[in-house]
N, C-alpha and C positions, 0 to 999 in steps of 0.2 A: 306769375309776377308776385313777390310777397305783399301783403298787406301791411303798409305803412303804421297802421294804427296798433296791430298786435305785435308786429315783428321789429324788436329793438333795433336790429341791425338795418332795417329798412328806413325806420324814424332817424338813426344817426345819419345814414346814406343822404336822406332827404334835407336833413340840416344842412350837412357839410358841404354838400354839392350845389348849394343855393349861394355859396361865398363865391365871391371873385376870384375867377380863375382857378378855382379848386377841381382837383381831380382826384380820382381813386385809383390806387395800385397796390396789390399785395406787399406787405412788409413781415419778413420772417414767418410766413404763413397765415397771415390775417390781413384783414382789410385796413387799409391806410388811407388817410387824406391827407393831400399836401397841395400846395400851390403849385401850378405848372412851371416845371423849370426850377423848383424851390424846395423850400423845406417842408416836412410833416408837420401837421398841426392836430393830427388826431388819430389814432388807433382804436379798433374794436376787438376787444380779446374775449374769446369764449372758451373759458376754462383753461387758460393759457399756461401750459406746462402743468396742468393738474392743479391749479391753485383754487379752483371752486367758484372762480368770480366771473361774472358775465358783465364786462364794463366797458366804457370809452375811456381811453387815455387822453389827456389834455395838458397842454404846457401850462406852465404858472410863471410869474414873473420870478420865482426863484424858490428856495427852500422855506423861506420865512412864509411866504403866501401858501405853499403847500400845507406846513405845519398849522396855520391858522384855519384854513379850510377843513382839514381832518379833525382837529379839535372842535370845530364849530359844529360839524355833522358827521361823527365817525360812521354812521349807518349809511351815509351816501358816499363819501371821501375815504380813500385810503391809498398809502404809498405803495404803488406797483413795484414788483421786482423788475430789475434793468433800468427801467427809465425813472424810477423814483429818485434815485441820488442826483439826477440832473435836474430835479424840480417838478417833473410830471406828477400830476395826481390822477388816480383810477376814479370813476364814478359809477357806481353800480347801476345798471340799466335793466334788471331783471325783476325788479320789485312791483307789485301791483301799484305802490304808492310813487312811483318815479315821478319826479317833478320834470316834465319834458322842457318846460321853460327854462329852468335852471340849467339844464343839460344843454340847449341851444346857446344860452347866453354864454356858458364856459367855453363851449366849441368855437362860438364867435371870438370871443376873447382870446384863445389860443391862435386862431387864425390870424389876428391882429399882432401879436406877439412875433409871429414869423414873416408876416408879410413884408414886401420890399416896400420902401418910401414911396414909390411911383403908384402903387395901389392906395396907399394910406392917404397921399395927397390928391388922388381922385375921389376921394370920399370915402373909402374903407367898405364897410359891409353895409 
């Protein structure tokens, strides 16, 4: 079993699967996290199509928020191929100084953006 402290995918998995009704299934050959019977809220890409990035993709409220995050911290955030035009943002997870609290918060925010009203009304995350 991977060590969640030293393995970035294990850390993302531990964060994502704590969220209500979260589940994991592959999406385009990479681990993806979704709400059971619903939409994806995170994807982990490991050098996806040779882009050299090891990151978690999370949903934002839209392209304005995506641009603000990238401008605020381009060492952490970037616009990923394929998902970027829809407002998703990549967060690099392979750096020694990765801020796992920030990663966890953005994953939870992404979950909230796709959660059905019944989960949000029940108290959300």
